[in-house]
N, C-alpha and C positions, 0 to 999 in steps of 0.2 A: 505494500499503500504508500509505504514511504517514501519509494523509489519512484515511483508512478508519478507520486505528488513533484519530486524533486525534478522530474523528467517534465512536469508542469508547470515548475517556476522557468524553467530557462524559457518552454514555446511559448509562456506570455509575458517574458520580459522581467519577473519578479523579481524585484532587487534586495537587498540586506541593508538593512539600515544600520549607520554608527551607534554605538554608546548610548546617546541620550536620546535615542529616537528609534520607536518601531514604526514599520511600513503594515498598512493595512490594503489588502488588494483584494479588491470589488470586482467579482465576475458575475455576470450574467447568464446561464446554461437552459432560462427557459425559450420557450418559441416564439416570443415576443419583447419587442424592448419595455421594459421597466428604466423608473425613474429611484433609484436608492436614497431613503434619506435621512439625515445621520443628526442626532441631537445630544449635544455636550453638557456634563452634567455641570450644574453652576459652578463659576469659576473658572474652565476650563476653554482655549481656543474652540471653536467651531471650524470643521472642516470643511473644507468647499463650498465654504458659504450655504452647510447643511442639507446639501441637495446635486445629483448630477443624474446624467441619461446613458442608461449602459445596452446597445443593441445585445440582438442574440450573439452569445459568443464574444461577448467585451470586453476586456478589465479594466479597471485603472486604478496605479497603486495612490495610497494618501498615507504623508507620512506626519502621525504625532508624537508627542512631546514624552518621554517618561512620566509616569501619573496621571496619564489623559485619562479622563473615563466618558461611557457616553455610551449609545447604543446607535445601533444599525437595522433598518428596516427598508421592504421593498415597496415600493409602488407602481402599482396597473391600471392600465388605462388612463394616461395621463395625456392632455393637450395643452401644449404648452407653445405661446406664440414666441418672434425672435426674441423678446422680451424676459421670456422667463414666465409670464404671467398667463396663469390657466388654472384647471382642475384636475386630479388623480379620480379616477374610479372608487380605488380603496388604496388607503392609507395616507390620503388627503392631508397635510397640514397648515392649507388651508391660505396659504402665502404665495401662493406658486413653484418652480420650480424649487429656488434656492430657501428651504425650511428657515433660515438661520435661527435656530434656537427653538423653534415651534416643532414639540413632537406632533406623531400620527393619530390620524384618526381609529380608531377603531372599528372591526378587529383587523390586527396586525400582527404578524410573528415577527419579534424582534429577537436580535442579538446585541446581551448587554457584556459589557467590558469594561473593566477596571484595570487598571497598569503600575506595576508598581509598589502594591500597597503588603508586604513587600515583594509579595508575587503577581501577577495576574490573574484576577480569578475571570472567569466567562462561563455566560450560559447566555442557551437560546430560551427565551418566555413564550406562551401560549396564554398567558393570564388575562388580552385580550380578546383573544383567540387567533383565528389562522387565516390569512386572506394568498401565504404563498410559501413553497419550502424554503425553509433556510438554515446553514450548517455554520461553523465555527471550525475551521481546520486549523492549528498551529502549523507552523513550520520550526522545529525544535531541533536541536542538533541532536539529541538527546534520542528523539525520536519516540517517549513515552506519557506526551503531554496528550490528552484526549482530544476527539474529534467528538463535538457536541453539535445536538440541530436533529432536526423532523424533515427528511429527502421523499416523503408522501404526501402527496397528494389531498389533505384531509377534507378537502370540499370533494370529493367524489360520494364518502358516505356519510357527510355530516349530518348528526341526527335531524331530523326535520323541522323542530322548532328553535333548530340553530342558524336555519339557512337565509341565509339573504340573498334575492336571487337579481339577476341585472333584469334591463332592458328588453332582453328576448328570451329573457326568463331560466337562464342558465346560471348556475349557481359561482356568486363571483366571489363570497365569504362565507365562514362558518366563525360563528361568534361564540364566544366562550360564555358558559351559565351565568357567571356575573355579568357580562354583556348583556346580553338577551333576558336577563329576566331582573336584575338588579334590584338584589333581596341580602339579605346579612346572612342568612344561609350559604348562598354560593359565592359572597364577598365575601367572608370571615369579617363583617364587620359588627359593633354592634357588640349583643350575647355572644354572638361567635368568632370573636376576636380573639381565640389562643388556639393552640391545638388540638388540644383535648374535646373541643366542640366543633369545630372547623374540620370535619371530615372529604377523604373523596367524593365525587359523587359521580352516578353514571355517565354525565358530561366528560369530568375530568379525567374519568378513567378511559374513556374513548379517543381520547387526546392521548393519554398514557401509553397505551396499547400500540399505536401506528408508531408512537416515538418516545421511547422509553425515556432520554437522557433528556427532555423538556420540564422546567416549570410550567404546570397545568392547573395548579391554584394556588392562594395564597402561601400557605402549612406546607407545601409536598416537600419530597425528601431533600432537604440539602445536599447532597450528593449530586443532585443535579446542577452545583455550582463545581465547576472545575478549576485548578489551575496550572500553572505554569511561569516560567522562566526563561526571560529572554530571548523569547522567539517571537518571529512577524505571526501576521495570521492573514489566512486567505479568508473575507465575509462569503458563504457562496449561496448564489440564489436559485435555484430550479436544481 
């Protein structure tokens, strides 16, 4: 697996950052153009002004300083003019191509990363639902850092009451139970705001069975967050 990934690094021109920076490579393996969104945590620099466009099989390298933290998500069905004005059918941040600190509208699959704290922490979250497959693949020298994510199209078998359909009746996103029902039981809020009361549901278990390494509800298995050190990362869509 890691030999194949190293060959892919060479193929797509991914480069290794210096000791004070990390390289994120965003790669679109979907069959349609997508527009990844990027939201830096408070006080962190925005990367690529928070958004970019990737055609099928296209990749882009982004350099982040050590200690950076934030999230990545995919936006689909986007229509932008030459000034970057427009909207997306899923994951829209509300201000055009360049999200500039704004987050994506749920449901959206997200990759979350915190660098050098003192190791790198990363996970893939489906807490807000699913709109497209997303994975985080570390390029570490040791080859022991795990890949996490969801490479399955959960829209295909989404529970009926979590489905959101597009204009032509196609399934475009699969909501999480919290996003769909907005109740304490599913959102782990109010009297359910502790792990003893907020348990997996049939909806979170649907996500978990398909994508075991992801976060599917607020008190999901903490092992869904993994660590690495001194690595660059591939954020892969589809």
